[in-house]
N, C-alpha and C positions, 0 to 999 in steps of 0.2 A: 636520026642518030640519037642515041641516049648518052647521058653523061658518062656512063661506064665505058663507052667506046673511046673515050679520051684517056683512060687509065693505062698509059703505055710506058711510063717511067717506073723503074724499079727502085725501091727504097729498102734500106736495112735499118732496123731499129736496134739500138744498143742500150744496154742497162749497165750502170756504173756500180763499182764497188771499190774498196781500197785494199791495198796490199802494202806491207811494210817493206821498205827498201833495205839494202844491205847496211845503210848507215842509220837506220831507225826512223826515217821519215815515212810519211804515208804518201803513196802514189796512187793516182786513179787508175783503175783497170776497167776496160770496157769489153763486154762480151755481147754477142749477137742474141737478141731476144726473139727475133722473127723478121720476116720480109713481107712486103706488100707492093701492089702497083697503084699508081695514081698519077696525078699531074702536079706540077709545081709552077708557081707564078711569083713574080717579084711584086712586093707591096710598094707602091709609089712612095719615094722618099723614105724617111725613117718615122713612119706613122706610129703613134701610140694609140692603141685601140682601147677605148675606155668603156667600162661598164660600171654599174652601181657598186660592185664589190671588189673589183680588181682592175689593175692597169697592166696590159700586156704590150710588150714591145716586140714587133715582128718585122723582119726584113722580107720574108717570103710566106706564102701560104701553100699548103698541099691539099688537094682535093682527093678523096678516096672513098671507098665503100664503107658503109657503117659497120661492117663486120670487123673493122680494125679498131674498135672501141677500147681495146686492151692497151693502146698507146697512152702513156702517162706523161705528165709534165716533168718527171724525173728522168725521162729517157732522152737520148739524142738520136738524130737520124742522119744517115749517110745517103747521098744520092748516087746514081750510077757513075758519076764523074769522080766520086770520092770526097766531095765537099761535105763538111760536117755542120749540122745545125742543131741548136738546142730547142727543145719543145717548149713553147710559151703557154699554149692553151690548146685543148682539143674541144672543138665545138660541134655539136649536133644541131644544125640550124633548124629552128622552130620545133625541135624535138620530134621530128618526123621520121628519124632513123632511115632516111633516104640516102644520105652521104655524110661524110665528116669533112670539116675544114680544120686542118691542123696548122696553127700559127707557129712559125718557127723563126729563129733568129740565127743568122750566119755569125759565127764567132771566129774571128781571125786567129786568136791564140790556139783554139782547138785544131785549126787547119795547119798551123805551123808545126805542131807536134806530131803530125802523122807522117 
């Protein structure tokens, strides 16, 4: 079995913009940028993943094909259950373009507003 055989979960990538409400405040508006398949796993505890240049906080990690390199840190991801995650970091391990690991953070406030 290859790693691609485990890409069974569907994900929707959303891109955010802002719209003016009726009272003049700015409200976030999310629209679908694309979909892909992968797997999702829980990151043990609330680990901070540290590198020389950045600190990423992630609650989960998504593994997927490297063809999904269009996913950006400014996006958010919905899983097939409707849970929403903010993208922390998109990693191409060892720059082999074999697969991506997308670090994501579950955000309770995003999930309350849906």
